C-alpha positions, 0 to 999 in steps of 0.5 A: 559746392556750388559753381560760381554764375557769370554776370553780365557786366554793364558798359559803364563798368568795363574795364577802361582799357577795353572802353578805349580799344577800337574793338568792342565786343557786345557784352561782357560776363565776368566771373571769378575775376575773369572777363569773357568778351563776347562778339556776334558777328551776324554778317557771319565774317569776322574782321580778322585784322582789327581781331588779329591787331587788337584782340591779340594784343589785348589777349596778351597784356590782359591775362584775365580776358578771354574772348569769344566770337559767335557767328550765326549757324547758317553762316558756318563755311562763308568765311573761309579759314575762320576755325583755324584763325580763330584758334591761331591767335586764342579766341573761342569761336561758336555757332550761334543758333538764335532762341537756342544758345551756342555751339562749338565749331571745331573742325576748321572750314574748308578754305581754298584760301591759304593762311598765309597772313602776316601778323602786323603791328600797329603802324609806326609814328613814321608811317602815320606821318601823312598829307592831310588828304592822303593818309599815311597808311595809304601812301605805304601801301602803294609804295614798291607794288609788284604787278602794276605797270605803273608801280614806279609813279605811285611810288614817286608820288607817295614821295612827293606829296609829303612835301605838299602838306598844307599846300592845296593848290602843289597837291593839286598839281601833283595830282594832276601831273601824275594822272597824266602820267599814268594815262600816258604810261601805256602806248594802247591807252586813248584818255586825257584827263580833260573830264576830270578837270572839268569836274574840279572847274565845276566844283568850283563854280559850285562853290563861288555860288554858294553850292553844297558840293563835295570834293570828287577830284582828290577823292577819286585820286585817294580811291584810285590809290587805295585799291592798287595794293588790292589789285596788286595782292589777288592780282592773278585773281582778279586777271582770272575774272577778267580774262573771261571778258577780255577780247584782247591777247593774255599778253595785253591784259593790264586790269590796272588800266581798268582799275585806273579808268574806273576809280578815277572817272567814276564821279565825272558825272557829277557835273550833269548832276550838279547842273540839274543841282544848280538850276533847281537851287537857282531858279527856285522853280519847281517848273524847270527841268534839266534833262538829258536829250534823247538825240544823244543815243543817236551818236555812234559812240553813245550807241556803241556805249549802250550795246557793249555795256548792256551786253555785259550787264546782261552777261555778268547777271546771267552767270555764264561760264563762257566767254563774253562776246563783245556785244557783237550780238543784240542780247534781249536782256542787255536792251531791257537794261540799256532801256533802263539806264537811259532814263537814269542818264537822261534824268540827270539823277545818278552820276555813276551812270552818267560817269559810266556812258560819258567816258565810255562813249568818248573812248570808243567813238575815238577807237572808229578812225582807222589809225585806231584798230591796232588798240581796239581790243586792249580798250574794249578789254578794260574800258567796258568792265571799268564803266560797269564798276562805275555804274553800280558804285552809288549806293543809292542805286544798290536796290536798282541793281538787285533787280537787274541782277548785278546787286549783290556785286560778285567778288570773284565776277566783277572785282573792279566793282566790288573794290570801288563800292568798298572804297567808295563806301569809306572815303569821306577824308575832307570831302565837304567844308564842314566834313568831320575830321575822320581819321584813316588809322591803318590800312591793311591789306593781306592775304584774306582781303582789304581791312579798313580802321577809321576813326570818327571824332564822336558817336554821333556822326559815325551814326549818320554815316552807319546807314551807308555801312550797313548797306555795304555789309550786304553788298558783296558776295562770292569772296574772297578777297573780304573787304571789311569796314572797321569804324569806331570812335576816337577814344576820349 
């Protein structure tokens, strides 16, 4: 008897329970009343959280369903422990060979990361409750963290912010109060919230004159919050990476303070970028030009910032195994990078570059006082890597960063930049007055990394964002941790 042949099921004929699922396969085959859903993951990385949560649930609820995931043959071994993971959740894993077909991956991929991932259910209604600016899944994750110096401050904020729902003034006041507490929480830190609030005042000015502006203040604090559970989960790994470039004592190294600086201040340079745009908008004169003065670079703070940041950039790009010298010696490649960054800064066209140098120059300028000597090692070890992460965060700059040797971002060598790129890419919550009503339906941080589930109201709006998502899919290398964005369209 001839074996029945499989047929491809057109999308309009897919079962309703699959049409409305956050996970969508590449195509479906049907044979004798059974379905085989095939997903081709060309990046070679399988978003484990959505497979564990969503696909695992589908397989349990629908006995007539099987799932196969295919990755390119040349990516086998990239996603550590993938074969073991797929067998555990009863998903078929195949290596796809273009124009040939698939072959089975039968042996576990060698993994340096123990598979201790917990099975998690979808968030409960209580966990989903949220302030409109701070999604519940993020607030849920920042409570009772184990390794962060300021974890109690985060727990308190996550409890208080729910009382501010619907009152933007109360929310902003609570955020400012919390930022002040965070910046005062370590005796060696010499930073104030002034640049942060100047950004808020400038956004208000742009709004009054009819400028097209987006929120960077609540966004920056949201980025900070979302990164904290990742820092906490991978604390030892990130601390180890930072130790290679630190010049302070091990007991004084707290990577969470580098993350605090990188995340909170990564958009403060938007003030300078906005000045240029505002003049262009108001004057309507193509011959007006707003640029930074070359005299800035003779200021001691900016001179030190330029030398240290250029030196660290050259060190990270060079891939050396030894420790960083803190910029104490002239570095030819560092000087080349600095020259390019001066031009980007002076053009006021890339606010990440402006943010990095303004913050670092301000901090280093304060450190020249004799009374600050005992704090200098701490500041250099935490502020300079934070500034490098800030400089790299704009996705429009990534092609240039490729030529600098700093892109794709190496997760093991430059974890702060990787984390900032990741969260800044997907955080679009209420950024503009006409922002689409997206929802962070879940945010999972486990032993494999972080996965965010972003729900978009319709396909058209999601397609506009896809170029940035796709750019990010090629932005990182040398994981784990893995950073995964799972966008989907809200079920109708």
